[in-house]
N, CA, C, O and the ligand as a Tripos MOL2 file, in Angstrom:
@<TRIPOS>MOLECULE
protein
  301   299    76     0     0
PROTEIN
NO_CHARGES

@<TRIPOS>ATOM
      1 N          -2.1210   -1.6660  -19.1450 N.3       1 MET1
      2 CA         -0.6610   -1.6890  -19.2430 C.3       1 MET1
      3 C          -0.0620   -1.5760  -17.8440 C.2       1 MET1
      4 O          -0.7640   -1.3620  -16.8550 O.2       1 MET1
      5 N           1.2110   -1.7210  -17.8010 N.am      2 THR2
      6 CA          1.8480   -1.7880  -16.4900 C.3       2 THR2
      7 C           3.3190   -1.3970  -16.6280 C.2       2 THR2
      8 O           3.7350   -0.8050  -17.6240 O.2       2 THR2
      9 N           4.0780   -1.7410  -15.6160 N.am      3 ARG3
     10 CA          5.5040   -1.4040  -15.6640 C.3       3 ARG3
     11 C           6.1840   -2.1350  -16.8120 C.2       3 ARG3
     12 O           5.7750   -3.2290  -17.2000 O.2       3 ARG3
     13 N           7.2110   -1.5230  -17.3390 N.am      4 ARG4
     14 CA          7.9310   -2.0930  -18.4720 C.3       4 ARG4
     15 C           9.3720   -2.4070  -18.0680 C.2       4 ARG4
     16 O          10.1010   -1.5250  -17.6140 O.2       4 ARG4
     17 N           9.7770   -3.6640  -18.2360 N.am      5 PRO5
     18 CA         11.1630   -4.0200  -17.9230 C.3       5 PRO5
     19 C          12.1130   -3.4900  -18.9760 C.2       5 PRO5
     20 O          11.6970   -3.1680  -20.0890 O.2       5 PRO5
     21 N          13.3580   -3.3990  -18.6400 N.am      6 GLY6
     22 CA         14.3680   -3.0240  -19.6250 C.3       6 GLY6
     23 C          14.4160   -1.5410  -19.9020 C.2       6 GLY6
     24 O          13.6460   -0.7590  -19.3440 O.2       6 GLY6
     25 N          15.3490   -1.1620  -20.7890 N.am      7 TYR7
     26 CA         15.5530    0.2430  -21.1550 C.3       7 TYR7
     27 C          14.2840    0.8430  -21.7360 C.2       7 TYR7
     28 O          13.5950    0.1490  -22.4830 O.2       7 TYR7
     29 N          13.9270    2.1100  -21.4370 N.am      8 PRO8
     30 CA         14.6270    3.0090  -20.5030 C.3       8 PRO8
     31 C          13.9510    3.1020  -19.1420 C.2       8 PRO8
     32 O          14.3430    3.9370  -18.3270 O.2       8 PRO8
     33 N          12.9360    2.2600  -18.8690 N.am      9 THR9
     34 CA         12.1810    2.4380  -17.6280 C.3       9 THR9
     35 C          12.5410    1.4170  -16.5570 C.2       9 THR9
     36 O          12.2970    1.6480  -15.3730 O.2       9 THR9
     37 N          13.1250    0.2810  -16.9660 N.am     10 TYR10
     38 CA         13.7030   -0.6890  -16.0370 C.3      10 TYR10
     39 C          12.7310   -1.1650  -14.9720 C.2      10 TYR10
     40 O          13.1350   -1.4270  -13.8390 O.2      10 TYR10
     41 N          11.4390   -1.2830  -15.3230 N.am     11 GLY11
     42 CA         10.4690   -1.7940  -14.3700 C.3      11 GLY11
     43 C          10.1250   -0.8440  -13.2470 C.2      11 GLY11
     44 O           9.4960   -1.2410  -12.2660 O.2      11 GLY11
     45 N          10.5350    0.4220  -13.3800 N.am     12 LYS12
     46 CA         10.2380    1.3940  -12.3240 C.3      12 LYS12
     47 C           8.7550    1.7400  -12.3000 C.2      12 LYS12
     48 O           8.0590    1.6270  -13.3090 O.2      12 LYS12
     49 N           8.2850    2.1640  -11.1290 N.am     13 ARG13
     50 CA          6.8820    2.5470  -10.9800 C.3      13 ARG13
     51 C           6.6350    3.9650  -11.4960 C.2      13 ARG13
     52 O           5.6740    4.1870  -12.2320 O.2      13 ARG13
     53 N           7.4720    4.9110  -11.1320 N.am     14 PHE14
     54 CA          7.2520    6.3120  -11.4940 C.3      14 PHE14
     55 C           8.1330    6.6960  -12.6730 C.2      14 PHE14
     56 O           9.3550    6.5480  -12.6310 O.2      14 PHE14
     57 N           7.4820    7.2000  -13.7410 N.am     15 ILE15
     58 CA          8.1850    7.5700  -14.9620 C.3      15 ILE15
     59 C           7.9060    9.0360  -15.2560 C.2      15 ILE15
     60 O           6.7520    9.4620  -15.2980 O.2      15 ILE15
     61 N           8.9650    9.7990  -15.4570 N.am     16 GLY16
     62 CA          8.8190   11.2040  -15.7920 C.3      16 GLY16
     63 C           8.8720   11.4240  -17.2950 C.2      16 GLY16
     64 O           9.5550   10.7060  -18.0250 O.2      16 GLY16
     65 N           8.1300   12.4400  -17.7410 N.am     17 ASN17
     66 CA          8.2290   12.9100  -19.1240 C.3      17 ASN17
     67 C           9.0910   14.1630  -19.0890 C.2      17 ASN17
     68 O           8.6700   15.2030  -18.5820 O.2      17 ASN17
     69 N          10.3060   14.0580  -19.6320 N.am     18 THR18
     70 CA         11.2340   15.1760  -19.5570 C.3      18 THR18
     71 C          10.7850   16.3520  -20.4200 C.2      18 THR18
     72 O          11.2780   17.4670  -20.2530 O.2      18 THR18
     73 N           9.8600   16.1100  -21.3350 N.am     19 ASN19
     74 CA          9.3670   17.1750  -22.2220 C.3      19 ASN19
     75 C           8.3290   18.0430  -21.5090 C.2      19 ASN19
     76 O           8.3120   19.2630  -21.6720 O.2      19 ASN19
     77 N           7.4570   17.3970  -20.7100 N.am     20 THR20
     78 CA          6.3800   18.1240  -20.0280 C.3      20 THR20
     79 C           6.6460   18.2780  -18.5370 C.2      20 THR20
     80 O           5.9200   19.0020  -17.8550 O.2      20 THR20
     81 N           7.6850   17.6010  -18.0160 N.am     21 THR21
     82 CA          7.9680   17.4930  -16.5830 C.3      21 THR21
     83 C           6.7260   17.0740  -15.7910 C.2      21 THR21
     84 O           6.4180   17.6260  -14.7350 O.2      21 THR21
     85 N           6.0270   16.0750  -16.3430 N.am     22 GLU22
     86 CA          4.9580   15.4040  -15.6040 C.3      22 GLU22
     87 C           5.4560   14.0180  -15.2110 C.2      22 GLU22
     88 O           6.2390   13.3950  -15.9280 O.2      22 GLU22
     89 N           4.9830   13.5450  -14.0480 N.am     23 VAL23
     90 CA          5.3390   12.2020  -13.5790 C.3      23 VAL23
     91 C           4.1070   11.3130  -13.6330 C.2      23 VAL23
     92 O           3.0010   11.7420  -13.3050 O.2      23 VAL23
     93 N           4.3140   10.0490  -14.0590 N.am     24 HIS24
     94 CA          3.2480    9.0630  -14.1940 C.3      24 HIS24
     95 C           3.4970    7.8940  -13.2570 C.2      24 HIS24
     96 O           4.6390    7.5380  -12.9660 O.2      24 HIS24
     97 N           2.3740    7.2910  -12.7810 N.am     25 ASP25
     98 CA          2.4160    6.0920  -11.9330 C.3      25 ASP25
     99 C           2.0310    4.9000  -12.8010 C.2      25 ASP25
    100 O           0.8550    4.7210  -13.1170 O.2      25 ASP25
    101 N           3.0060    4.0880  -13.1870 N.am     26 LEU26
    102 CA          2.7110    2.9830  -14.1040 C.3      26 LEU26
    103 C           1.8370    1.9090  -13.4810 C.2      26 LEU26
    104 O           1.2340    1.1140  -14.2040 O.2      26 LEU26
    105 N           1.7530    1.8650  -12.1480 N.am     27 ASP27
    106 CA          0.8490    0.9020  -11.5230 C.3      27 ASP27
    107 C          -0.6150    1.3310  -11.6620 C.2      27 ASP27
    108 O          -1.5220    0.5580  -11.3560 O.2      27 ASP27
    109 N          -0.8390    2.5600  -12.1230 N.am     28 ASN28
    110 CA         -2.2050    3.0790  -12.3220 C.3      28 ASN28
    111 C          -2.3410    3.7110  -13.7060 C.2      28 ASN28
    112 O          -3.1330    4.6340  -13.8990 O.2      28 ASN28
    113 N          -1.5680    3.2110  -14.6600 N.am     29 GLU29
    114 CA         -1.5090    3.8120  -16.0000 C.3      29 GLU29
    115 C          -2.8720    3.8400  -16.6790 C.2      29 GLU29
    116 O          -3.6110    2.8560  -16.6480 O.2      29 GLU29
    117 N          -3.2050    4.9900  -17.3000 N.am     30 LYS30
    118 CA         -4.4400    5.1260  -18.0680 C.3      30 LYS30
    119 C          -4.0820    5.1540  -19.5590 C.2      30 LYS30
    120 O          -3.2230    5.9200  -19.9960 O.2      30 LYS30
    121 N          -4.7660    4.2940  -20.3240 N.am     31 ILE31
    122 CA         -4.3290    4.0640  -21.7010 C.3      31 ILE31
    123 C          -5.2730    4.6570  -22.7420 C.2      31 ILE31
    124 O          -5.1320    4.3620  -23.9290 O.2      31 ILE31
    125 N          -6.2280    5.4810  -22.3310 N.am     32 GLY32
    126 CA         -7.1310    6.1030  -23.2890 C.3      32 GLY32
    127 C          -6.4210    7.1510  -24.1430 C.2      32 GLY32
    128 O          -5.2910    7.5410  -23.8500 O.2      32 GLY32
    129 N          -7.0960    7.6040  -25.2030 N.am     33 PRO33
    130 CA         -6.5010    8.6480  -26.0500 C.3      33 PRO33
    131 C          -6.1630    9.8890  -25.2200 C.2      33 PRO33
    132 O          -6.9700   10.3440  -24.4090 O.2      33 PRO33
    133 N          -4.9840   10.4170  -25.4290 N.am     34 ASN34
    134 CA         -4.5430   11.6330  -24.7460 C.3      34 ASN34
    135 C          -4.4590   11.4720  -23.2380 C.2      34 ASN34
    136 O          -4.4850   12.4650  -22.5120 O.2      34 ASN34
    137 N          -4.3590   10.2440  -22.7560 N.am     35 GLU35
    138 CA         -4.1390   10.0530  -21.3180 C.3      35 GLU35
    139 C          -2.6270    9.9410  -21.0680 C.2      35 GLU35
    140 O          -1.8820   10.8400  -21.4580 O.2      35 GLU35
    141 N          -2.1620    8.8720  -20.4340 N.am     36 CYS36
    142 CA         -0.7420    8.8550  -20.0520 C.3      36 CYS36
    143 C           0.2200    8.7980  -21.2400 C.2      36 CYS36
    144 O           1.2470    9.4760  -21.2260 O.2      36 CYS36
    145 N          -0.0880    8.0070  -22.2610 N.am     37 GLN37
    146 CA          0.7590    7.9110  -23.4580 C.3      37 GLN37
    147 C           2.2030    7.5140  -23.1230 C.2      37 GLN37
    148 O           3.1600    8.0930  -23.6350 O.2      37 GLN37
    149 N           2.3270    6.5190  -22.2560 N.am     38 ILE38
    150 CA          3.6560    6.0990  -21.8050 C.3      38 ILE38
    151 C           4.5110    5.5940  -22.9690 C.2      38 ILE38
    152 O           5.6940    5.9230  -23.0660 O.2      38 ILE38
    153 N           3.9100    4.8000  -23.8430 N.am     39 ASP39
    154 CA          4.7060    4.2730  -24.9570 C.3      39 ASP39
    155 C           5.1990    5.4070  -25.8650 C.2      39 ASP39
    156 O           6.3110    5.3570  -26.3900 O.2      39 ASP39
    157 N           4.3580    6.4190  -26.0390 N.am     40 GLU40
    158 CA          4.7780    7.5620  -26.8490 C.3      40 GLU40
    159 C           5.9310    8.3180  -26.1760 C.2      40 GLU40
    160 O           6.8540    8.7800  -26.8480 O.2      40 GLU40
    161 N           5.8710    8.4390  -24.8560 N.am     41 ILE41
    162 CA          6.9490    9.1110  -24.1140 C.3      41 ILE41
    163 C           8.2620    8.3540  -24.3140 C.2      41 ILE41
    164 O           9.3080    8.9510  -24.5690 O.2      41 ILE41
    165 N           8.1850    7.0340  -24.1940 N.am     42 ILE42
    166 CA          9.3870    6.2050  -24.3440 C.3      42 ILE42
    167 C           9.9380    6.3380  -25.7630 C.2      42 ILE42
    168 O          11.1380    6.5310  -25.9600 O.2      42 ILE42
    169 N           9.0400    6.2300  -26.7520 N.am     43 GLN43
    170 CA          9.4960    6.2680  -28.1450 C.3      43 GLN43
    171 C          10.1000    7.6250  -28.5020 C.2      43 GLN43
    172 O          10.9890    7.7080  -29.3500 O.2      43 GLN43
    173 N           9.6190    8.6850  -27.8570 N.am     44 ALA44
    174 CA         10.1440   10.0170  -28.1190 C.3      44 ALA44
    175 C          11.4630   10.2760  -27.3930 C.2      44 ALA44
    176 O          12.1020   11.3070  -27.6020 O.2      44 ALA44
    177 N          11.8680    9.3260  -26.5310 N.am     45 GLY45
    178 CA         13.1090    9.5120  -25.7810 C.3      45 GLY45
    179 C          12.9640   10.4730  -24.6260 C.2      45 GLY45
    180 O          13.9450   11.0860  -24.2060 O.2      45 GLY45
    181 N          11.7490   10.6180  -24.1010 N.am     46 HIS46
    182 CA         11.4720   11.5780  -23.0340 C.3      46 HIS46
    183 C          11.2390   10.9250  -21.6870 C.2      46 HIS46
    184 O          10.8050   11.5970  -20.7500 O.2      46 HIS46
    185 N          11.5180    9.6240  -21.5590 N.am     47 ALA47
    186 CA         11.2490    8.9280  -20.2990 C.3      47 ALA47
    187 C          12.4010    9.1050  -19.3230 C.2      47 ALA47
    188 O          13.5670    8.9370  -19.6790 O.2      47 ALA47
    189 N          12.0550    9.4470  -18.0840 N.am     48 ALA48
    190 CA         13.0420    9.5610  -17.0100 C.3      48 ALA48
    191 C          12.6020    8.7020  -15.8310 C.2      48 ALA48
    192 O          11.4060    8.5470  -15.5860 O.2      48 ALA48
    193 N          13.5660    8.1440  -15.1000 N.am     49 THR49
    194 CA         13.2570    7.4070  -13.8840 C.3      49 THR49
    195 C          13.8120    8.1700  -12.6950 C.2      49 THR49
    196 O          14.5680    9.1290  -12.8550 O.2      49 THR49
    197 N          13.4280    7.7320  -11.4970 N.am     50 PHE50
    198 CA         13.7970    8.4420  -10.2800 C.3      50 PHE50
    199 C          14.4850    7.4830   -9.3160 C.2      50 PHE50
    200 O          14.1650    6.2960   -9.2520 O.2      50 PHE50
    201 N          15.4370    8.0310   -8.5720 N.am     51 GLU51
    202 CA         16.1630    7.2430   -7.5780 C.3      51 GLU51
    203 C          16.2000    8.0220   -6.2710 C.2      51 GLU51
    204 O          16.9100    9.0220   -6.1690 O.2      51 GLU51
    205 N          15.4410    7.5750   -5.2680 N.am     52 PRO52
    206 CA         14.5860    6.3810   -5.2380 C.3      52 PRO52
    207 C          13.3500    6.5510   -6.1100 C.2      52 PRO52
    208 O          13.0000    7.6600   -6.5130 O.2      52 PRO52
    209 N          12.6930    5.4220   -6.3920 N.am     53 ASP53
    210 CA         11.5290    5.3670   -7.2820 C.3      53 ASP53
    211 C          10.2750    5.7680   -6.5050 C.2      53 ASP53
    212 O           9.4060    4.9380   -6.2400 O.2      53 ASP53
    213 N          10.1930    7.0650   -6.1420 N.am     54 THR54
    214 CA          9.0760    7.5510   -5.3280 C.3      54 THR54
    215 C           8.5100    8.8280   -5.9220 C.2      54 THR54
    216 O           9.1870    9.5490   -6.6540 O.2      54 THR54
    217 N           7.2470    9.0920   -5.5900 N.am     55 LEU55
    218 CA          6.6170   10.3310   -6.0400 C.3      55 LEU55
    219 C           7.2920   11.5360   -5.3960 C.2      55 LEU55
    220 O           7.4330   12.5840   -6.0270 O.2      55 LEU55
    221 N           7.7030   11.3900   -4.1610 N.am     56 ALA56
    222 CA          8.3710   12.5010   -3.4710 C.3      56 ALA56
    223 C           9.6540   12.8880   -4.1980 C.2      56 ALA56
    224 O           9.9730   14.0710   -4.3150 O.2      56 ALA56
    225 N          10.3970   11.8820   -4.6880 N.am     57 GLN57
    226 CA         11.6270   12.1870   -5.4210 C.3      57 GLN57
    227 C          11.3150   12.9160   -6.7210 C.2      57 GLN57
    228 O          12.0180   13.8600   -7.0820 O.2      57 GLN57
    229 N          10.2680   12.4910   -7.4290 N.am     58 ALA58
    230 CA          9.8760   13.1750   -8.6630 C.3      58 ALA58
    231 C           9.5290   14.6340   -8.3820 C.2      58 ALA58
    232 O           9.9310   15.5340   -9.1190 O.2      58 ALA58
    233 N           8.7760   14.8540   -7.3040 N.am     59 HIS59
    234 CA          8.4200   16.2330   -6.9470 C.3      59 HIS59
    235 C           9.6550   17.0510   -6.6230 C.2      59 HIS59
    236 O           9.7340   18.2280   -6.9740 O.2      59 HIS59
    237 N          10.6170   16.4340   -5.9580 N.am     60 SER60
    238 CA         11.8350   17.1690   -5.5750 C.3      60 SER60
    239 C          12.6450   17.5610   -6.7920 C.2      60 SER60
    240 O          13.4670   18.4760   -6.7290 O.2      60 SER60
    241 N          12.4140   16.8580   -7.9210 N.am     61 GLU61
    242 CA         13.1130   17.1840   -9.1680 C.3      61 GLU61
    243 C          12.2570   18.0820  -10.0680 C.2      61 GLU61
    244 O          12.5920   18.3160  -11.2290 O.2      61 GLU61
    245 N          11.1450   18.5790   -9.5120 N.am     62 GLY62
    246 CA         10.3560   19.5620  -10.2320 C.3      62 GLY62
    247 C           9.2520   19.0040  -11.1120 C.2      62 GLY62
    248 O           8.6730   19.7330  -11.9180 O.2      62 GLY62
    249 N           8.9530   17.7120  -10.9670 N.am     63 TYR63
    250 CA          7.8950   17.1050  -11.7750 C.3      63 TYR63
    251 C           6.5230   17.3230  -11.1340 C.2      63 TYR63
    252 O           6.3870   17.3240   -9.9110 O.2      63 TYR63
    253 N           5.4980   17.5090  -11.9970 N.am     64 ASP64
    254 CA          4.1090   17.6730  -11.5680 C.3      64 ASP64
    255 C           3.3460   16.3900  -11.8540 C.2      64 ASP64
    256 O           3.7150   15.6350  -12.7550 O.2      64 ASP64
    257 N           2.2750   16.1340  -11.0870 N.am     65 ASN65
    258 CA          1.5160   14.9010  -11.2390 C.3      65 ASN65
    259 C           0.7590   14.8570  -12.5650 C.2      65 ASN65
    260 O           0.1970   15.8640  -12.9950 O.2      65 ASN65
    261 N           0.7460   13.6960  -13.2090 N.am     66 CYS66
    262 CA         -0.1700   13.4440  -14.3140 C.3      66 CYS66
    263 C          -1.5920   13.4590  -13.7490 C.2      66 CYS66
    264 O          -1.8610   12.8400  -12.7200 O.2      66 CYS66
    265 N          -2.4940   14.1620  -14.4220 N.am     67 SER67
    266 CA         -3.8620   14.2770  -13.8980 C.3      67 SER67
    267 C          -4.6670   12.9980  -14.0900 C.2      67 SER67
    268 O          -5.7340   12.8510  -13.4920 O.2      67 SER67
    269 N          -4.1780   12.0690  -14.9130 N.am     68 PHE68
    270 CA         -4.9300   10.8380  -15.1870 C.3      68 PHE68
    271 C          -4.5610    9.7200  -14.2100 C.2      68 PHE68
    272 O          -5.4530    9.0860  -13.6450 O.2      68 PHE68
    273 N          -3.2860    9.4680  -14.0030 N.am     69 CYS69
    274 CA         -2.8830    8.3160  -13.1960 C.3      69 CYS69
    275 C          -2.5430    8.6680  -11.7560 C.2      69 CYS69
    276 O          -2.4990    7.7820  -10.9030 O.2      69 CYS69
    277 N          -2.3030    9.9360  -11.4670 N.am     70 ILE70
    278 CA         -1.9760   10.3390  -10.0920 C.3      70 ILE70
    279 C          -2.9860   11.3630   -9.5980 C.2      70 ILE70
    280 O          -3.5350   11.2110   -8.5070 O.2      70 ILE70
    281 N          -3.2370   12.3930  -10.3780 N.am     71 GLY71
    282 CA         -4.1730   13.4330   -9.9660 C.3      71 GLY71
    283 C          -3.5090   14.4770   -9.0920 C.2      71 GLY71
    284 O          -2.3560   14.3300   -8.6850 O.2      71 GLY71
    285 N          -4.2570   15.5340   -8.8110 N.am     72 GLY72
    286 CA         -3.7280   16.5810   -7.9460 C.3      72 GLY72
    287 C          -2.6820   17.4450   -8.6240 C.2      72 GLY72
    288 O          -1.8040   18.0000   -7.9630 O.2      72 GLY72
    289 N          -2.7750   17.5610   -9.9610 N.am     73 SER73
    290 CA         -1.8450   18.4270  -10.6690 C.3      73 SER73
    291 C          -1.9340   19.8430  -10.1320 C.2      73 SER73
    292 O          -3.0190   20.3440   -9.8350 O.2      73 SER73
    293 N          -0.7930   20.4730  -10.0130 N.am     74 THR74
    294 CA         -0.7760   21.8520   -9.5230 C.3      74 THR74
    295 C          -0.6330   22.8570  -10.6550 C.2      74 THR74
    296 O          -0.4550   24.0480  -10.3990 O.2      74 THR74
    297 N          -0.7090   22.3960  -11.9210 N.am     75 ARG75
    298 CA         -0.6040   23.3160  -13.0600 C.3      75 ARG75
    299 C          -1.9640   23.5890  -13.6640 C.2      75 ARG75
    300 O          -2.0690   24.3420  -14.6320 O.2      75 ARG75
    301 ZN         -0.2110    9.3790  -16.2530 Zn       76 ZN76
@<TRIPOS>BOND
     1     1     2 1
     2     2     3 1
     3     3     4 2
     4     3     5 am
     5     5     6 1
     6     6     7 1
     7     7     8 2
     8     7     9 am
     9     9    10 1
    10    10    11 1
    11    11    12 2
    12    11    13 am
    13    13    14 1
    14    14    15 1
    15    15    16 2
    16    15    17 am
    17    17    18 1
    18    18    19 1
    19    19    20 2
    20    19    21 am
    21    21    22 1
    22    22    23 1
    23    23    24 2
    24    23    25 am
    25    25    26 1
    26    26    27 1
    27    27    28 2
    28    27    29 am
    29    29    30 1
    30    30    31 1
    31    31    32 2
    32    31    33 am
    33    33    34 1
    34    34    35 1
    35    35    36 2
    36    35    37 am
    37    37    38 1
    38    38    39 1
    39    39    40 2
    40    39    41 am
    41    41    42 1
    42    42    43 1
    43    43    44 2
    44    43    45 am
    45    45    46 1
    46    46    47 1
    47    47    48 2
    48    47    49 am
    49    49    50 1
    50    50    51 1
    51    51    52 2
    52    51    53 am
    53    53    54 1
    54    54    55 1
    55    55    56 2
    56    55    57 am
    57    57    58 1
    58    58    59 1
    59    59    60 2
    60    59    61 am
    61    61    62 1
    62    62    63 1
    63    63    64 2
    64    63    65 am
    65    65    66 1
    66    66    67 1
    67    67    68 2
    68    67    69 am
    69    69    70 1
    70    70    71 1
    71    71    72 2
    72    71    73 am
    73    73    74 1
    74    74    75 1
    75    75    76 2
    76    75    77 am
    77    77    78 1
    78    78    79 1
    79    79    80 2
    80    79    81 am
    81    81    82 1
    82    82    83 1
    83    83    84 2
    84    83    85 am
    85    85    86 1
    86    86    87 1
    87    87    88 2
    88    87    89 am
    89    89    90 1
    90    90    91 1
    91    91    92 2
    92    91    93 am
    93    93    94 1
    94    94    95 1
    95    95    96 2
    96    95    97 am
    97    97    98 1
    98    98    99 1
    99    99   100 2
   100    99   101 am
   101   101   102 1
   102   102   103 1
   103   103   104 2
   104   103   105 am
   105   105   106 1
   106   106   107 1
   107   107   108 2
   108   107   109 am
   109   109   110 1
   110   110   111 1
   111   111   112 2
   112   111   113 am
   113   113   114 1
   114   114   115 1
   115   115   116 2
   116   115   117 am
   117   117   118 1
   118   118   119 1
   119   119   120 2
   120   119   121 am
   121   121   122 1
   122   122   123 1
   123   123   124 2
   124   123   125 am
   125   125   126 1
   126   126   127 1
   127   127   128 2
   128   127   129 am
   129   129   130 1
   130   130   131 1
   131   131   132 2
   132   131   133 am
   133   133   134 1
   134   134   135 1
   135   135   136 2
   136   135   137 am
   137   137   138 1
   138   138   139 1
   139   139   140 2
   140   139   141 am
   141   141   142 1
   142   142   143 1
   143   143   144 2
   144   143   145 am
   145   145   146 1
   146   146   147 1
   147   147   148 2
   148   147   149 am
   149   149   150 1
   150   150   151 1
   151   151   152 2
   152   151   153 am
   153   153   154 1
   154   154   155 1
   155   155   156 2
   156   155   157 am
   157   157   158 1
   158   158   159 1
   159   159   160 2
   160   159   161 am
   161   161   162 1
   162   162   163 1
   163   163   164 2
   164   163   165 am
   165   165   166 1
   166   166   167 1
   167   167   168 2
   168   167   169 am
   169   169   170 1
   170   170   171 1
   171   171   172 2
   172   171   173 am
   173   173   174 1
   174   174   175 1
   175   175   176 2
   176   175   177 am
   177   177   178 1
   178   178   179 1
   179   179   180 2
   180   179   181 am
   181   181   182 1
   182   182   183 1
   183   183   184 2
   184   183   185 am
   185   185   186 1
   186   186   187 1
   187   187   188 2
   188   187   189 am
   189   189   190 1
   190   190   191 1
   191   191   192 2
   192   191   193 am
   193   193   194 1
   194   194   195 1
   195   195   196 2
   196   195   197 am
   197   197   198 1
   198   198   199 1
   199   199   200 2
   200   199   201 am
   201   201   202 1
   202   202   203 1
   203   203   204 2
   204   203   205 am
   205   205   206 1
   206   206   207 1
   207   207   208 2
   208   207   209 am
   209   209   210 1
   210   210   211 1
   211   211   212 2
   212   211   213 am
   213   213   214 1
   214   214   215 1
   215   215   216 2
   216   215   217 am
   217   217   218 1
   218   218   219 1
   219   219   220 2
   220   219   221 am
   221   221   222 1
   222   222   223 1
   223   223   224 2
   224   223   225 am
   225   225   226 1
   226   226   227 1
   227   227   228 2
   228   227   229 am
   229   229   230 1
   230   230   231 1
   231   231   232 2
   232   231   233 am
   233   233   234 1
   234   234   235 1
   235   235   236 2
   236   235   237 am
   237   237   238 1
   238   238   239 1
   239   239   240 2
   240   239   241 am
   241   241   242 1
   242   242   243 1
   243   243   244 2
   244   243   245 am
   245   245   246 1
   246   246   247 1
   247   247   248 2
   248   247   249 am
   249   249   250 1
   250   250   251 1
   251   251   252 2
   252   251   253 am
   253   253   254 1
   254   254   255 1
   255   255   256 2
   256   255   257 am
   257   257   258 1
   258   258   259 1
   259   259   260 2
   260   259   261 am
   261   261   262 1
   262   262   263 1
   263   263   264 2
   264   263   265 am
   265   265   266 1
   266   266   267 1
   267   267   268 2
   268   267   269 am
   269   269   270 1
   270   270   271 1
   271   271   272 2
   272   271   273 am
   273   273   274 1
   274   274   275 1
   275   275   276 2
   276   275   277 am
   277   277   278 1
   278   278   279 1
   279   279   280 2
   280   279   281 am
   281   281   282 1
   282   282   283 1
   283   283   284 2
   284   283   285 am
   285   285   286 1
   286   286   287 1
   287   287   288 2
   288   287   289 am
   289   289   290 1
   290   290   291 1
   291   291   292 2
   292   291   293 am
   293   293   294 1
   294   294   295 1
   295   295   296 2
   296   295   297 am
   297   297   298 1
   298   298   299 1
   299   299   300 2
@<TRIPOS>SUBSTRUCTURE
     1 MET1         2 RESIDUE 1 A MET
     2 THR2         6 RESIDUE 1 A THR
     3 ARG3        10 RESIDUE 1 A ARG
     4 ARG4        14 RESIDUE 1 A ARG
     5 PRO5        18 RESIDUE 1 A PRO
     6 GLY6        22 RESIDUE 1 A GLY
     7 TYR7        26 RESIDUE 1 A TYR
     8 PRO8        30 RESIDUE 1 A PRO
     9 THR9        34 RESIDUE 1 A THR
    10 TYR10       38 RESIDUE 1 A TYR
    11 GLY11       42 RESIDUE 1 A GLY
    12 LYS12       46 RESIDUE 1 A LYS
    13 ARG13       50 RESIDUE 1 A ARG
    14 PHE14       54 RESIDUE 1 A PHE
    15 ILE15       58 RESIDUE 1 A ILE
    16 GLY16       62 RESIDUE 1 A GLY
    17 ASN17       66 RESIDUE 1 A ASN
    18 THR18       70 RESIDUE 1 A THR
    19 ASN19       74 RESIDUE 1 A ASN
    20 THR20       78 RESIDUE 1 A THR
    21 THR21       82 RESIDUE 1 A THR
    22 GLU22       86 RESIDUE 1 A GLU
    23 VAL23       90 RESIDUE 1 A VAL
    24 HIS24       94 RESIDUE 1 A HIS
    25 ASP25       98 RESIDUE 1 A ASP
    26 LEU26      102 RESIDUE 1 A LEU
    27 ASP27      106 RESIDUE 1 A ASP
    28 ASN28      110 RESIDUE 1 A ASN
    29 GLU29      114 RESIDUE 1 A GLU
    30 LYS30      118 RESIDUE 1 A LYS
    31 ILE31      122 RESIDUE 1 A ILE
    32 GLY32      126 RESIDUE 1 A GLY
    33 PRO33      130 RESIDUE 1 A PRO
    34 ASN34      134 RESIDUE 1 A ASN
    35 GLU35      138 RESIDUE 1 A GLU
    36 CYS36      142 RESIDUE 1 A CYS
    37 GLN37      146 RESIDUE 1 A GLN
    38 ILE38      150 RESIDUE 1 A ILE
    39 ASP39      154 RESIDUE 1 A ASP
    40 GLU40      158 RESIDUE 1 A GLU
    41 ILE41      162 RESIDUE 1 A ILE
    42 ILE42      166 RESIDUE 1 A ILE
    43 GLN43      170 RESIDUE 1 A GLN
    44 ALA44      174 RESIDUE 1 A ALA
    45 GLY45      178 RESIDUE 1 A GLY
    46 HIS46      182 RESIDUE 1 A HIS
    47 ALA47      186 RESIDUE 1 A ALA
    48 ALA48      190 RESIDUE 1 A ALA
    49 THR49      194 RESIDUE 1 A THR
    50 PHE50      198 RESIDUE 1 A PHE
    51 GLU51      202 RESIDUE 1 A GLU
    52 PRO52      206 RESIDUE 1 A PRO
    53 ASP53      210 RESIDUE 1 A ASP
    54 THR54      214 RESIDUE 1 A THR
    55 LEU55      218 RESIDUE 1 A LEU
    56 ALA56      222 RESIDUE 1 A ALA
    57 GLN57      226 RESIDUE 1 A GLN
    58 ALA58      230 RESIDUE 1 A ALA
    59 HIS59      234 RESIDUE 1 A HIS
    60 SER60      238 RESIDUE 1 A SER
    61 GLU61      242 RESIDUE 1 A GLU
    62 GLY62      246 RESIDUE 1 A GLY
    63 TYR63      250 RESIDUE 1 A TYR
    64 ASP64      254 RESIDUE 1 A ASP
    65 ASN65      258 RESIDUE 1 A ASN
    66 CYS66      262 RESIDUE 1 A CYS
    67 SER67      266 RESIDUE 1 A SER
    68 PHE68      270 RESIDUE 1 A PHE
    69 CYS69      274 RESIDUE 1 A CYS
    70 ILE70      278 RESIDUE 1 A ILE
    71 GLY71      282 RESIDUE 1 A GLY
    72 GLY72      286 RESIDUE 1 A GLY
    73 SER73      290 RESIDUE 1 A SER
    74 THR74      294 RESIDUE 1 A THR
    75 ARG75      298 RESIDUE 1 A ARG
    76 ZN76       301 GROUP 0 **** ****
């Protein structure tokens, strides 16, 4: 899978889960069971984007790395 155009992710690379405050890198999305679950995040209405679309911006908003697509989780 990859970036998704249109609402609510608009083709952005970094997508936050507002429920878990984890950030995912859609250019490295992992689609196994219990991995990124991007479609589930979107369907649950928990997808957030960042402006600018960078990992640093996600961190500045309090998001932690997904251990599957980014790694280096601090939780
Ligand atoms: Zn992920």
